[in-house]
C-alpha positions, 0 to 999 in steps of 0.5 A: 761913062755908064757906071758914072751916069749910074752913080749920079743917078742914085745920089740923086735918088738918095738926095731927093730921100734925104731931103723929102724925108719926114720924122720918124716917129718911132722916138716920139711921145704923145703927151695931151694935157687937161683941166680938171678942177684946181691941178692940170692933168697931163697923160702921157704914153708911147705909140701902140697906147703904152705908158710913159713911165717916169719920164721928166716932164717939165712946163714953162711958159712959151713966152720966156720959156723959165720952166714953171714946173718939173716932176716926172710920171707915174707908172701909168704915164701921168704928171698932175700939177696945181693951175698956175695963177698968173695965166698964159699959155704953157708949153708942156714937155716929156722927155724919157731921154734917147731922143723920146720927146713931145709936146702940148701946148696949153692955152689960157682959155682951156685950163684958165676959171671961168666960173662967176666965184673966180672973178667975184671979187671984181664985181662984188661992188657991181652987183648985189644979191637980194639975198646973201644965202641965195648968191651963194647958193648958185655960185657954189651949184655953178662950181658945183656944174662945171667941176662936173662937166670938165669932169665929163669933157678931159675924156673927150677931149683926150680923144680927140687929141688921140685922132689928131694924131697922125697914125701909119696906115696900111695905105703908106705902108703899102704906099711906100713900098709903091714908092720904092719899086717904081724907083727899082723899075725907073733904075731898071728901065734906064739900064735897060736902055743903056744896054741897047 
């Protein structure tokens, strides 16, 4: 009978651990995407900042899951494609085989062009510049400034995405060891009580 109780307790603990297990990060590929001029660039890597080389990348619209772009990463884990003209959010998925997979949702606001010359055809009739050369120069200047600002912001966005990733810390490891030691102590306590 004592063995039956111990077996039931052990099975209960195992079932509880399986039910509350966290996903394993060993098969996760981290991907980051950002707009750079007329292209969208992606960077894919494994844990430890190792580039995800020659991995399949697919770009699809979240609404209908239709694949819009497909390709593969280079030796540095990079992939680039032209911005879609129709807009909308994009799901960018990298798959390296053997269950190694990661995804990134790039919202339309993060890559759509909101510079004045991009929408100039919509407002041509409503605004008449003082001189055509001044309007062209202003639009060109705005475009150059927007491109340069985007180039400077892209590394910051990449760093923010890396900071947002959940990483295993020494505190997590010690906590996990303590958790298992606590379970072992609990089992030893019950075994001791049964022996009395």
